[in-house]
N, C-alpha and C positions, 0 to 999 in steps of 0.2 A: 612595492609589495605586489605579488602576483598571485592570482587565484587560479588553482588548477582543478578542473572538473574531470572526474573519471567515471566510467560506467559502473553502476552497482547492479550487476546482473541478477535477475530474479531466479531463485532456485527452481529447478524443474518441478519438484514436489509441490511447492507453493503455487506455481503457475498452473499445474494440473488441478489443484484444489479450487482455485478461483474459477477456472474455466468450467469445471464440473458444477460448481455452485450456480454459475450463470445459466448453464444448460438446464439444470434442475428447476430453476425458477423461471425459465423461458424469458430471460432478460438479455438485453444487449448492453454491454458496458465497454468502456475504454480502459485498458490496462496500460499504464505508463510506468516504465522502469525508472527506478530512482538513480541517484548519482552520489558519488562521494566528492565532497568539496574540501580541498586542502588549501591552506594559505602557505605559500612558499616561505621557507626559512623560519617557520614556527612549528609548534607542535599542535596547532589547532586544526581540527577537521570536523566536518559536519556530514552526517549521512542523511541525504534527502530520501525519504521513504518511497517505496513503490506506491502508486496510486491507482485505485479503481474508481472510475467515475460512472455513476449510475444516476441518471436524471439530475437532481439538484444536490446530491450527496457525493462526497469524496471519502473513500475508505482507504486508510493508510496502512501499509504492511511493511514489516522488516523481515528479512530472512531469519530463519531459526527463532522466530518469536510467535507464540501462539495467540497473542492479542492483536486485535484490529482496532485502529483508532478511527473515530468518526469525525470527519471534517477538520479537526485540529488534534494535537497531541494531548489534549486535556481529558477527553472521554474515551475509554476503551472498553471493549467487550471481548470475550473469548471467541476465537474463530468459529467454534462449534455453535455459537448463538447467532452468527451473522445472518444465516438464512431467515430465521424468525424475525430478526431486527429489520431486515430489508422488507419482508412481507408486511410488517406492521407500520413501516414508515414510508411506504411508497406514496407518491403524490397522485 
């Protein structure tokens, strides 16, 4: 069994939204592109989301998805509320 990892390129519009958010909040964060993980000779695949790391929180994004997941895929908020969430949850 072979695991194949491919780039999951971040869409330009999502990249701009994230960078604008960081600039607006005057924060530094690390944006990490996701990847697509396929298991050879099966129909199994997993999309590892894009990650934005700010202090102790990791925000997970998928292309063409308006939700942002916080630290895990269990809790999500709309992207439009991310700015307020970051402001209220900064350490």
